PASEBA-1860 file (N, C-alpha, C; in nm, 3 decimals):
! residues 288
1> MTRSAAHP> -0.629/0.650/0.747/-0.565/0.694/0.623/-0.563/0.588/0.523 ~ -0.461/0.313/0.389/-0.443/0.191/0.349/-0.410/0.199/0.257 ~ -0.451/0.102/0.177/-0.468/0.058/0.122/-0.451/-0.003/0.045 ~ -0.271/-0.208/-0.051/-0.274/-0.298/-0.034/-0.281/-0.297/-0.127 ~ -0.166/-0.113/-0.231/-0.129/-0.226/-0.282/-0.220/-0.304/-0.336 ~ -0.340/-0.342/-0.160/-0.402/-0.416/-0.252/-0.517/-0.373/-0.247 ~ -0.314/-0.240/-0.351/-0.294/-0.252/-0.342/-0.252/-0.215/-0.260 ~ -0.392/-0.360/-0.328/-0.342/-0.376/-0.277/-0.321/-0.299/-0.256
9> AHHGTPRH> -0.294/-0.256/-0.223/-0.230/-0.208/-0.185/-0.247/-0.171/-0.158 ~ -0.306/-0.157/-0.171/-0.274/-0.082/-0.134/-0.337/-0.033/-0.024 ~ -0.279/0.086/0.100/-0.319/0.073/0.239/-0.299/0.202/0.313 ~ -0.378/0.216/0.424/-0.356/0.322/0.521/-0.371/0.460/0.465 ~ -0.485/0.499/0.414/-0.498/0.630/0.353/-0.616/0.706/0.409 ~ -0.615/0.839/0.400/-0.728/0.918/0.444/-0.851/0.889/0.359 ~ -0.967/0.891/0.421/-1.093/0.874/0.352/-1.096/0.747/0.270 ~ -1.031/0.643/0.318/-1.026/0.519/0.242/-1.162/0.452/0.247
17> PHDSDGHA> -1.212/0.398/0.136/-1.344/0.338/0.136/-1.351/0.203/0.204 ~ -1.237/0.143/0.241/-1.239/0.011/0.298/-1.159/0.011/0.428 ~ -1.220/0.052/0.538/-1.151/0.053/0.665/-1.200/-0.058/0.756 ~ -1.255/-0.163/0.697/-1.305/-0.275/0.774/-1.190/-0.364/0.819 ~ -1.223/-0.460/0.908/-1.121/-0.555/0.951/-1.067/-0.634/0.833 ~ -1.153/-0.662/0.733/-1.106/-0.735/0.616/-0.996/-0.661/0.544 ~ -1.007/-0.531/0.536/-0.901/-0.454/0.471/-0.773/-0.458/0.552 ~ -0.784/-0.448/0.684/-0.666/-0.455/0.769/-0.595/-0.588/0.751
25> EILDLDAE> -0.671/-0.696/0.737/-0.609/-0.827/0.717/-0.535/-0.834/0.585 ~ -0.591/-0.771/0.480/-0.522/-0.766/0.351/-0.392/-0.688/0.364 ~ -0.395/-0.578/0.437/-0.272/-0.500/0.457/-0.166/-0.583/0.529 ~ -0.208/-0.660/0.628/-0.113/-0.744/0.700/-0.054/-0.851/0.609 ~ -0.138/-0.912/0.526/-0.089/-1.014/0.433/0.004/-0.954/0.329 ~ -0.030/-0.835/0.280/0.057/-0.765/0.185/0.195/-0.742/0.247 ~ 0.195/-0.697/0.372/0.322/-0.672/0.441/0.402/-0.800/0.457 ~ 0.334/-0.909/0.487/0.402/-1.036/0.509/0.460/-1.092/0.379
33> VLADHLAG> 0.378/-1.096/0.275/0.421/-1.158/0.150/0.526/-1.074/0.077 ~ 0.513/-0.941/0.084/0.603/-0.853/0.009/0.710/-0.789/0.096 ~ 0.739/-0.851/0.210/0.835/-0.793/0.304/0.973/-0.774/0.241 ~ 1.019/-0.871/0.163/1.153/-0.859/0.104/1.159/-0.743/0.004 ~ 1.053/-0.724/-0.073/1.051/-0.613/-0.169/1.048/-0.479/-0.096 ~ 0.974/-0.473/0.013/0.968/-0.349/0.090/1.104/-0.319/0.152 ~ 1.171/-0.421/0.202/1.305/-0.403/0.258/1.402/-0.353/0.151 ~ 1.384/-0.401/0.028/1.469/-0.355/-0.080/1.451/-0.208/-0.110
41> LTAWLPLP> 1.328/-0.160/-0.101/1.303/-0.018/-0.124/1.360/0.068/-0.012 ~ 1.345/0.027/0.113/1.401/0.106/0.222/1.554/0.107/0.216 ~ 1.613/-0.002/0.170/1.759/-0.007/0.158/1.810/0.084/0.047 ~ 1.726/0.106/-0.056/1.768/0.189/-0.169/1.760/0.338/-0.140 ~ 1.682/0.381/-0.046/1.657/0.524/-0.026/1.786/0.606/-0.025 ~ 1.794/0.710/-0.108/1.917/0.790/-0.120/1.930/0.890/-0.006 ~ 1.974/0.841/0.107/1.988/0.923/0.228/2.135/0.948/0.258 ~ 2.174/1.073/0.286/2.314/1.100/0.319/2.356/1.043/0.454
49> APPLRIVD> 2.260/1.025/0.543/2.286/0.969/0.675/2.158/0.901/0.723 ~ 2.169/0.802/0.812/2.047/0.737/0.862/1.956/0.839/0.930 ~ 1.828/0.841/0.896/1.736/0.936/0.957/1.706/0.898/1.102 ~ 1.682/0.999/1.183/1.645/0.976/1.323/1.497/1.000/1.346 ~ 1.437/1.087/1.265/1.295/1.122/1.280/1.225/1.092/1.148 ~ 1.132/0.997/1.153/1.062/0.951/1.033/0.912/0.966/1.054 ~ 0.843/1.003/0.948/0.697/1.005/0.947/0.649/0.908/0.841 ~ 0.555/0.821/0.878/0.491/0.729/0.785/0.349/0.778/0.763
57> LGCGTGAG> 0.324/0.842/0.648/0.194/0.900/0.616/0.102/0.795/0.556 ~ -0.013/0.774/0.617/-0.103/0.669/0.569/-0.044/0.534/0.600 ~ -0.011/0.512/0.728/0.069/0.397/0.769/-0.006/0.265/0.763 ~ -0.140/0.269/0.757/-0.214/0.144/0.759/-0.187/0.066/0.885 ~ -0.162/-0.063/0.871/-0.135/-0.147/0.988/0.014/-0.161/1.018 ~ 0.098/-0.083/0.946/0.237/-0.072/0.988/0.342/-0.135/0.900 ~ 0.310/-0.174/0.778/0.411/-0.237/0.692/0.534/-0.148/0.676 ~ 0.512/-0.023/0.636/0.624/0.068/0.618/0.689/0.106/0.749
65> TFALLDRF> 0.607/0.127/0.851/0.660/0.166/0.982/0.764/0.066/1.031 ~ 0.731/-0.063/1.027/0.822/-0.163/1.081/0.940/-0.190/0.988 ~ 0.918/-0.177/0.856/1.031/-0.189/0.764/1.132/-0.078/0.788 ~ 1.084/0.043/0.814/1.173/0.156/0.840/1.243/0.143/0.975 ~ 1.173/0.094/1.076/1.235/0.072/1.206/1.344/-0.035/1.196 ~ 1.320/-0.138/1.115/1.421/-0.242/1.096/1.543/-0.186/1.024 ~ 1.518/-0.103/0.924/1.628/-0.049/0.843/1.710/0.054/0.919 ~ 1.643/0.133/1.004/1.711/0.243/1.074/1.691/0.224/1.225
73> PDARVTAV> 1.777/0.147/1.289/1.755/0.108/1.428/1.764/0.220/1.530 ~ 1.814/0.336/1.491/1.820/0.450/1.584/1.705/0.548/1.564 ~ 1.618/0.518/1.469/1.511/0.612/1.434/1.386/0.590/1.517 ~ 1.306/0.695/1.525/1.170/0.689/1.578/1.075/0.726/1.465 ~ 0.958/0.660/1.466/0.861/0.680/1.359/0.730/0.733/1.415 ~ 0.679/0.839/1.353/0.543/0.885/1.379/0.454/0.825/1.271 ~ 0.362/0.739/1.311/0.275/0.667/1.218/0.140/0.737/1.212 ~ 0.104/0.788/1.094/-0.015/0.872/1.077/-0.119/0.798/0.994
81> DSSAGHLE> -0.242/0.795/1.044/-0.351/0.732/0.970/-0.483/0.786/1.022 ~ -0.586/0.782/0.938/-0.719/0.826/0.983/-0.800/0.712/1.042 ~ -0.754/0.588/1.027/-0.828/0.473/1.078/-0.782/0.435/1.218 ~ -0.871/0.448/1.315/-0.837/0.409/1.452/-0.807/0.260/1.460 ~ -0.879/0.180/1.382/-0.855/0.036/1.383/-0.718/0.000/1.333 ~ -0.673/0.066/1.227/-0.539/0.040/1.175/-0.432/0.080/1.277 ~ -0.451/0.195/1.339/-0.353/0.240/1.436/-0.349/0.149/1.558 ~ -0.464/0.094/1.597/-0.466/0.002/1.710/-0.389/-0.126/1.677
89> RLTVKARA> -0.409/-0.177/1.557/-0.334/-0.297/1.516/-0.184/-0.268/1.513 ~ -0.147/-0.152/1.463/-0.006/-0.114/1.460/0.051/-0.106/1.601 ~ -0.025/-0.049/1.692/0.021/-0.035/1.830/0.042/-0.171/1.895 ~ -0.051/-0.263/1.872/-0.038/-0.399/1.927/0.088/-0.466/1.873 ~ 0.113/-0.450/1.744/0.234/-0.508/1.684/0.360/-0.447/1.745 ~ 0.359/-0.316/1.764/0.477/-0.250/1.821/0.505/-0.303/1.961 ~ 0.401/-0.321/2.041/0.421/-0.376/2.176/0.478/-0.517/2.168 ~ 0.421/-0.599/2.080/0.465/-0.737/2.068/0.611/-0.747/2.025
97> RGLEERVQ> 0.658/-0.648/1.950/0.796/-0.649/1.902/0.890/-0.569/1.992 ~ 0.837/-0.516/2.101/0.919/-0.437/2.191/0.963/-0.304/2.132 ~ 0.881/-0.249/2.043/0.918/-0.125/1.973/0.830/-0.007/2.012 ~ 0.749/-0.024/2.116/0.654/0.083/2.147/0.721/0.216/2.180 ~ 0.845/0.214/2.230/0.915/0.338/2.263/0.962/0.412/2.137 ~ 0.964/0.342/2.025/1.013/0.404/1.902/0.901/0.441/1.805 ~ 0.775/0.420/1.846/0.662/0.447/1.759/0.563/0.539/1.829 ~ 0.525/0.644/1.759/0.416/0.730/1.805/0.307/0.724/1.701
105> VLPADLDA> 0.184/0.691/1.741/0.073/0.688/1.646/0.000/0.821/1.654 ~ -0.045/0.867/1.537/-0.110/0.997/1.529/-0.232/0.985/1.438 ~ -0.353/0.987/1.495/-0.472/0.987/1.410/-0.490/1.122/1.343 ~ -0.506/1.122/1.211/-0.520/1.249/1.139/-0.578/1.222/1.001 ~ -0.663/1.314/0.956/-0.716/1.314/0.820/-0.638/1.417/0.741 ~ -0.559/1.372/0.646/-0.473/1.462/0.571/-0.548/1.547/0.470 ~ -0.678/1.523/0.455/-0.761/1.611/0.373/-0.828/1.720/0.457 ~ -0.811/1.715/0.588/-0.870/1.818/0.675/-0.797/1.951/0.654
113> PDWPDLGT> -0.863/2.063/0.686/-0.800/2.193/0.664/-0.669/2.212/0.739 ~ -0.661/2.161/0.860/-0.541/2.179/0.942/-0.449/2.059/0.928 ~ -0.327/2.084/0.882/-0.227/1.978/0.869/-0.177/1.941/1.008 ~ -0.160/1.812/1.039/-0.114/1.773/1.173/0.029/1.818/1.199 ~ 0.062/1.836/1.326/0.198/1.873/1.366/0.283/1.748/1.365 ~ 0.374/1.740/1.270/0.458/1.621/1.252/0.602/1.647/1.293 ~ 0.628/1.759/1.356/0.765/1.791/1.392/0.845/1.830/1.269 ~ 0.973/1.797/1.271/1.062/1.827/1.157/1.138/1.701/1.120
121> PDLVWASA> 1.073/1.609/1.050/1.136/1.480/1.022/1.247/1.489/0.918 ~ 1.336/1.390/0.924/1.441/1.375/0.823/1.391/1.299/0.701 ~ 1.289/1.214/0.723/1.235/1.130/0.617/1.084/1.120/0.635 ~ 1.010/1.144/0.526/0.866/1.118/0.522/0.844/1.009/0.419 ~ 0.770/0.906/0.460/0.741/0.789/0.377/0.591/0.783/0.356 ~ 0.547/0.766/0.232/0.403/0.754/0.202/0.384/0.642/0.101 ~ 0.337/0.529/0.149/0.320/0.411/0.063/0.173/0.386/0.035 ~ 0.136/0.393/-0.092/-0.001/0.366/-0.136/-0.102/0.452/-0.062
129> SMHHLADP> -0.064/0.575/-0.032/-0.155/0.662/0.042/-0.181/0.795/-0.029 ~ -0.082/0.850/-0.098/-0.098/0.983/-0.155/-0.208/0.987/-0.260 ~ -0.226/0.878/-0.335/-0.325/0.882/-0.442/-0.468/0.881/-0.390 ~ -0.487/0.853/-0.261/-0.621/0.856/-0.204/-0.664/0.996/-0.160 ~ -0.572/1.089/-0.156/-0.605/1.222/-0.107/-0.687/1.301/-0.208 ~ -0.774/1.386/-0.156/-0.855/1.470/-0.245/-0.769/1.571/-0.319 ~ -0.664/1.622/-0.253/-0.578/1.724/-0.314/-0.431/1.688/-0.285 ~ -0.375/1.594/-0.362/-0.237/1.553/-0.336/-0.137/1.668/-0.345
137> ARALRAVR> -0.161/1.764/-0.435/-0.066/1.875/-0.450/-0.055/1.954/-0.320 ~ -0.165/1.975/-0.254/-0.164/2.044/-0.124/-0.083/1.964/-0.023 ~ -0.103/1.833/-0.021/-0.030/1.749/0.074/0.119/1.750/0.045 ~ 0.157/1.749/-0.081/0.299/1.752/-0.116/0.364/1.881/-0.066 ~ 0.296/1.992/-0.081/0.351/2.118/-0.032/0.363/2.116/0.121 ~ 0.265/2.055/0.187/0.269/2.047/0.333/0.386/1.959/0.379 ~ 0.411/1.850/0.307/0.525/1.765/0.341/0.655/1.841/0.320 ~ 0.664/1.914/0.210/0.785/1.995/0.184/0.811/2.091/0.299
145> DTLAPGGL> 0.709/2.156/0.346/0.726/2.254/0.454/0.757/2.187/0.587 ~ 0.714/2.060/0.602/0.735/1.986/0.726/0.875/1.930/0.738 ~ 0.928/1.882/0.629/1.061/1.819/0.629/1.170/1.914/0.676 ~ 1.270/1.856/0.740/1.391/1.933/0.768/1.458/1.970/0.636 ~ 1.528/2.083/0.629/1.601/2.117/0.507/1.694/2.002/0.465 ~ 1.684/1.963/0.338/1.761/1.849/0.290/1.694/1.716/0.317 ~ 1.579/1.717/0.387/1.509/1.593/0.419/1.450/1.527/0.296 ~ 1.422/1.397/0.306/1.379/1.317/0.192/1.232/1.278/0.205
153> FAVVELAG> 1.162/1.284/0.093/1.024/1.237/0.085/1.022/1.119/-0.012 ~ 0.966/1.006/0.031/0.957/0.885/-0.052/0.811/0.852/-0.074 ~ 0.768/0.856/-0.200/0.631/0.820/-0.238/0.637/0.683/-0.305 ~ 0.567/0.587/-0.248/0.570/0.449/-0.298/0.431/0.413/-0.349 ~ 0.425/0.354/-0.468/0.298/0.313/-0.526/0.313/0.177/-0.594 ~ 0.206/0.099/-0.588/0.197/-0.023/-0.667/0.140/0.010/-0.804 ~ 0.181/-0.066/-0.905/0.128/-0.048/-1.040/-0.006/-0.120/-1.050 ~ -0.109/-0.060/-0.994/-0.241/-0.122/-0.995/-0.252/-0.232/-0.891
161> FPRFLPPG> -0.365/-0.302/-0.895/-0.388/-0.410/-0.800/-0.307/-0.533/-0.839 ~ -0.254/-0.605/-0.741/-0.181/-0.728/-0.776/-0.270/-0.827/-0.850 ~ -0.208/-0.905/-0.936/-0.274/-1.017/-1.003/-0.223/-1.146/-0.939 ~ -0.309/-1.248/-0.939/-0.276/-1.373/-0.872/-0.287/-1.496/-0.962 ~ -0.375/-1.493/-1.060/-0.397/-1.608/-1.148/-0.319/-1.594/-1.278 ~ -0.276/-1.706/-1.337/-0.217/-1.697/-1.470/-0.323/-1.655/-1.572 ~ -0.282/-1.597/-1.685/-0.379/-1.541/-1.780/-0.483/-1.642/-1.830 ~ -0.446/-1.769/-1.841/-0.539/-1.869/-1.895/-0.630/-1.931/-1.792
169> APSDRPGL> -0.630/-1.877/-1.671/-0.709/-1.937/-1.563/-0.834/-1.855/-1.536 ~ -0.938/-1.925/-1.487/-0.954/-2.071/-1.481/-0.982/-2.127/-1.620 ~ -0.967/-2.256/-1.635/-0.975/-2.314/-1.769/-1.111/-2.295/-1.834 ~ -1.219/-2.286/-1.753/-1.351/-2.269/-1.812/-1.385/-2.123/-1.841 ~ -1.309/-2.027/-1.782/-1.332/-1.884/-1.806/-1.197/-1.812/-1.812 ~ -1.114/-1.840/-1.912/-0.981/-1.778/-1.919/-0.989/-1.626/-1.917 ~ -0.893/-1.563/-1.848/-0.890/-1.418/-1.840/-0.988/-1.360/-1.740 ~ -1.042/-1.444/-1.652/-1.143/-1.399/-1.557/-1.093/-1.285/-1.469
177> EERCHAAR> -0.972/-1.296/-1.419/-0.922/-1.195/-1.325/-0.913/-1.059/-1.391 ~ -0.866/-1.053/-1.516/-0.857/-0.925/-1.585/-0.995/-0.864/-1.609 ~ -1.092/-0.947/-1.640/-1.228/-0.894/-1.659/-1.285/-0.841/-1.529 ~ -1.253/-0.907/-1.419/-1.298/-0.858/-1.288/-1.238/-0.721/-1.259 ~ -1.110/-0.706/-1.287/-1.047/-0.575/-1.263/-1.104/-0.469/-1.355 ~ -1.129/-0.505/-1.480/-1.188/-0.408/-1.573/-1.327/-0.366/-1.528 ~ -1.403/-0.460/-1.473/-1.537/-0.429/-1.426/-1.535/-0.332/-1.309 ~ -1.431/-0.342/-1.229/-1.421/-0.256/-1.111/-1.354/-0.122/-1.142
185> EGLHTERV> -1.285/-0.116/-1.255/-1.198/-0.002/-1.283/-1.273/0.131/-1.286 ~ -1.391/0.132/-1.350/-1.464/0.258/-1.359/-1.500/0.314/-1.224 ~ -1.548/0.229/-1.134/-1.584/0.274/-1.000/-1.461/0.321/-0.925 ~ -1.350/0.247/-0.937/-1.231/0.283/-0.863/-1.172/0.414/-0.916 ~ -1.176/0.433/-1.047/-1.124/0.556/-1.105/-1.201/0.677/-1.055 ~ -1.332/0.660/-1.041/-1.415/0.769/-0.991/-1.381/0.803/-0.847 ~ -1.358/0.700/-0.765/-1.331/0.722/-0.623/-1.188/0.766/-0.597 ~ -1.095/0.716/-0.679/-0.952/0.743/-0.656/-0.891/0.796/-0.786
193> PHRGADWG> -0.921/0.920/-0.821/-0.879/0.972/-0.951/-0.729/0.993/-0.965 ~ -0.656/0.994/-0.853/-0.512/1.023/-0.861/-0.425/0.898/-0.867 ~ -0.488/0.780/-0.872/-0.408/0.659/-0.888/-0.342/0.662/-1.025 ~ -0.213/0.631/-1.029/-0.138/0.636/-1.154/-0.085/0.772/-1.190 ~ -0.088/0.866/-1.096/-0.038/1.001/-1.123/0.112/1.000/-1.148 ~ 0.159/1.104/-1.214/0.303/1.123/-1.239/0.362/1.189/-1.115 ~ 0.405/1.108/-1.019/0.450/1.163/-0.892/0.581/1.239/-0.904 ~ 0.664/1.201/-0.998/0.787/1.276/-1.019/0.757/1.420/-1.059
201> RLLAHAGF> 0.663/1.436/-1.151/0.625/1.571/-1.195/0.560/1.649/-1.081 ~ 0.471/1.583/-1.007/0.402/1.651/-0.898/0.498/1.692/-0.788 ~ 0.597/1.608/-0.759/0.695/1.642/-0.656/0.778/1.763/-0.700 ~ 0.820/1.764/-0.825/0.898/1.878/-0.875/0.814/2.006/-0.872 ~ 0.688/1.996/-0.909/0.600/2.113/-0.910/0.579/2.167/-0.768 ~ 0.585/2.078/-0.667/0.567/2.120/-0.528/0.694/2.178/-0.467 ~ 0.803/2.182/-0.544/0.925/2.244/-0.495/1.031/2.149/-0.445 ~ 1.014/2.018/-0.471/1.115/1.920/-0.432/1.222/1.907/-0.540
209> TPAGTRTL> 1.339/1.863/-0.498/1.447/1.829/-0.590/1.449/1.678/-0.610 ~ 1.431/1.628/-0.731/1.430/1.483/-0.751/1.559/1.419/-0.702 ~ 1.544/1.303/-0.637/1.661/1.232/-0.583/1.670/1.089/-0.635 ~ 1.577/1.049/-0.722/1.586/0.916/-0.780/1.452/0.845/-0.781 ~ 1.443/0.746/-0.869/1.324/0.662/-0.881/1.369/0.518/-0.897 ~ 1.295/0.428/-0.833/1.329/0.287/-0.849/1.200/0.205/-0.858 ~ 1.198/0.110/-0.950/1.084/0.019/-0.966/1.131/-0.124/-0.944 ~ 1.059/-0.196/-0.859/1.086/-0.337/-0.834/0.973/-0.420/-0.892
217> TVHVGAHE> 1.009/-0.522/-0.968/0.910/-0.617/-1.018/0.881/-0.720/-0.910 ~ 0.753/-0.738/-0.882/0.711/-0.830/-0.777/0.654/-0.956/-0.841 ~ 0.711/-1.070/-0.806/0.657/-1.200/-0.848/0.689/-1.300/-0.737 ~ 0.588/-1.329/-0.657/0.606/-1.421/-0.544/0.507/-1.535/-0.562 ~ 0.559/-1.654/-0.589/0.473/-1.769/-0.612/0.427/-1.833/-0.482 ~ 0.320/-1.911/-0.494/0.266/-1.978/-0.376/0.368/-2.073/-0.314 ~ 0.458/-2.127/-0.396/0.560/-2.217/-0.343/0.671/-2.141/-0.269 ~ 0.675/-2.008/-0.287/0.777/-1.927/-0.222/0.734/-1.871/-0.088
225> HPAVGAYA> 0.604/-1.854/-0.070/0.555/-1.796/0.055/0.420/-1.859/0.091 ~ 0.405/-1.909/0.213/0.283/-1.981/0.250/0.159/-1.893/0.258 ~ 0.175/-1.760/0.264/0.060/-1.672/0.278/0.005/-1.623/0.144 ~ 0.064/-1.665/0.032/0.016/-1.617/-0.098/-0.129/-1.658/-0.120 ~ -0.165/-1.781/-0.083/-0.302/-1.827/-0.102/-0.402/-1.742/-0.025 ~ -0.373/-1.715/0.100/-0.462/-1.632/0.182/-0.470/-1.491/0.126 ~ -0.358/-1.438/0.079/-0.355/-1.303/0.020/-0.442/-1.300/-0.105 ~ -0.429/-1.401/-0.191/-0.510/-1.407/-0.312/-0.658/-1.420/-0.278
233> LGSLRRLR> -0.691/-1.505/-0.183/-0.830/-1.527/-0.145/-0.894/-1.398/-0.092 ~ -0.826/-1.331/0.000/-0.880/-1.208/0.055/-0.893/-1.099/-0.049 ~ -0.794/-1.088/-0.137/-0.797/-0.983/-0.239/-0.907/-1.006/-0.341 ~ -0.925/-1.131/-0.384/-1.027/-1.159/-0.484/-1.168/-1.154/-0.424 ~ -1.180/-1.180/-0.295/-1.309/-1.159/-0.229/-1.347/-1.011/-0.233 ~ -1.252/-0.926/-0.206/-1.278/-0.782/-0.210/-1.305/-0.737/-0.353 ~ -1.234/-0.796/-0.448/-1.258/-0.764/-0.588/-1.400/-0.805/-0.629 ~ -1.446/-0.920/-0.584/-1.582/-0.963/-0.614/-1.683/-0.863/-0.560
241> HGAAGSLS> -1.660/-0.817/-0.439/-1.753/-0.720/-0.377/-1.766/-0.595/-0.463 ~ -1.655/-0.549/-0.519/-1.657/-0.427/-0.597/-1.704/-0.445/-0.740 ~ -1.686/-0.568/-0.795/-1.711/-0.588/-0.937/-1.838/-0.667/-0.966 ~ -1.903/-0.724/-0.864/-2.013/-0.818/-0.886/-2.122/-0.761/-0.974 ~ -2.155/-0.633/-0.957/-2.265/-0.574/-1.033/-2.237/-0.558/-1.180 ~ -2.110/-0.570/-1.221/-2.073/-0.548/-1.361/-2.026/-0.675/-1.431 ~ -2.022/-0.787/-1.360/-1.975/-0.912/-1.419/-2.089/-0.988/-1.484 ~ -2.057/-1.066/-1.587/-2.157/-1.155/-1.646/-2.189/-1.265/-1.546
249> PEDLAALD> -2.307/-1.327/-1.557/-2.340/-1.438/-1.467/-2.238/-1.551/-1.474 ~ -2.184/-1.575/-1.594/-2.086/-1.682/-1.608/-1.957/-1.651/-1.534 ~ -1.911/-1.525/-1.546/-1.789/-1.486/-1.475/-1.810/-1.486/-1.324 ~ -1.926/-1.439/-1.282/-1.954/-1.436/-1.139/-1.958/-1.577/-1.082 ~ -2.017/-1.669/-1.153/-2.022/-1.807/-1.107/-1.881/-1.868/-1.101 ~ -1.799/-1.838/-1.202/-1.662/-1.891/-1.202/-1.581/-1.833/-1.086 ~ -1.600/-1.704/-1.059/-1.529/-1.641/-0.947/-1.574/-1.703/-0.815 ~ -1.702/-1.728/-0.802/-1.752/-1.789/-0.679/-1.696/-1.930/-0.659
257> RLLDTDGP> -1.677/-2.002/-0.768/-1.616/-2.135/-0.754/-1.473/-2.124/-0.702 ~ -1.400/-2.024/-0.748/-1.263/-2.003/-0.700/-1.261/-1.964/-0.551 ~ -1.362/-1.888/-0.509/-1.364/-1.837/-0.372/-1.427/-1.935/-0.273 ~ -1.482/-2.044/-0.323/-1.540/-2.147/-0.236/-1.428/-2.234/-0.182 ~ -1.387/-2.207/-0.058/-1.270/-2.276/-0.003/-1.295/-2.426/0.018 ~ -1.420/-2.469/0.019/-1.450/-2.611/0.036/-1.472/-2.683/-0.097 ~ -1.475/-2.607/-0.206/-1.505/-2.666/-0.336/-1.382/-2.718/-0.408 ~ -1.403/-2.799/-0.509/-1.289/-2.857/-0.583/-1.211/-2.757/-0.666
265> HSLLRRDD> -1.271/-2.639/-0.694/-1.203/-2.538/-0.777/-1.147/-2.423/-0.693 ~ -1.138/-2.441/-0.564/-1.092/-2.336/-0.473/-0.955/-2.283/-0.513 ~ -0.938/-2.153/-0.498/-0.806/-2.093/-0.515/-0.699/-2.165/-0.433 ~ -0.736/-2.205/-0.314/-0.639/-2.263/-0.222/-0.592/-2.401/-0.267 ~ -0.658/-2.459/-0.367/-0.614/-2.587/-0.421/-0.519/-2.570/-0.540 ~ -0.500/-2.445/-0.585/-0.416/-2.421/-0.702/-0.270/-2.409/-0.661 ~ -0.182/-2.460/-0.747/-0.038/-2.447/-0.720/0.028/-2.346/-0.814 ~ -0.056/-2.270/-0.890/-0.001/-2.174/-0.986/-0.031/-2.029/-0.946
273> LAVRTERT> -0.071/-2.007/-0.821/-0.094/-1.871/-0.775/0.038/-1.798/-0.758 ~ 0.036/-1.668/-0.783/0.153/-1.584/-0.760/0.107/-1.440/-0.745 ~ 0.177/-1.364/-0.664/0.153/-1.220/-0.654/0.237/-1.152/-0.762 ~ 0.171/-1.083/-0.854/0.241/-1.019/-0.966/0.202/-0.872/-0.973 ~ 0.301/-0.785/-0.959/0.277/-0.642/-0.973/0.414/-0.573/-0.981 ~ 0.413/-0.441/-0.978/0.536/-0.362/-0.967/0.518/-0.262/-0.854 ~ 0.626/-0.230/-0.789/0.624/-0.129/-0.682/0.731/-0.026/-0.714 ~ 0.692/0.101/-0.719/0.783/0.209/-0.755/0.794/0.308/-0.641
281> VWAARRPG> 0.916/0.357/-0.619/0.937/0.463/-0.520/0.997/0.584/-0.591 ~ 0.938/0.700/-0.566/0.993/0.829/-0.610/1.052/0.896/-0.488 ~ 1.180/0.929/-0.493/1.246/0.997/-0.384/1.276/1.139/-0.425 ~ 1.247/1.233/-0.334/1.270/1.375/-0.362/1.311/1.446/-0.236 ~ 1.392/1.549/-0.251/1.451/1.615/-0.135/1.400/1.759/-0.122 ~ 1.379/1.801/0.003/1.350/1.942/0.026/1.480/2.021/0.011 ~ 1.481/2.123/-0.072/1.605/2.200/-0.089/1.645/2.268/0.043 ~ 1.774/2.289/0.056/1.822/2.362/0.172/1.924/2.284/0.253
END
């Protein structure tokens, strides 16, 4: 099911174009670096009582799954994803944390004609996954029908891909990161047309009752978390892969200098890296 956020995000989605080990590593780094922000979103969820049955749709390597298990210690989570590799990584983590009895993994393609049997959960969580679906409206209706009456659906999205460099960087090619994202934007828009959708409107149209929206501003500097450098390096490597064909030779050379971990201009030598983005959650309730 990805996708990390990065964004990033973003992570764990059906028919995701990046189900390689490199993508899984980005999902893990996203979960590590943005753990406090994710915990803040789970703490905000407008729930009348702690949920006991949770579904994590497009779980990726488990960022949301483990945040929800931490927040709700009596709950069990069904983690759904189309990537066997992501589910295997999640399973290994659950065993290592002694949580295997509270996690059920379920391989499923949410674009397939038959919706998987998810039981009757109290909470369905979908982080950076709904926008990857071919028909999100169909999936929203399926979630509505799956939830227990009064159950909550939380759709979480990042505001585009995280940025890592300050606007004036690098000094020889200022604004390089924004040009790289612009070069990739056309291809990404074609592949993922629902990114940036109005999820509040779509949830209401699917028959949900709005329960609140919250946006958190994300700014985590390299001095605040030791994994920011690795997160930036992995993310910009993936960005290069997607944007290389549309970049000028000068921009491509500058990007390669940043990605050369042995070179004097390596990203990992910079002390001004930071993860900058926004993360929004739309919460909606099944009537009844």
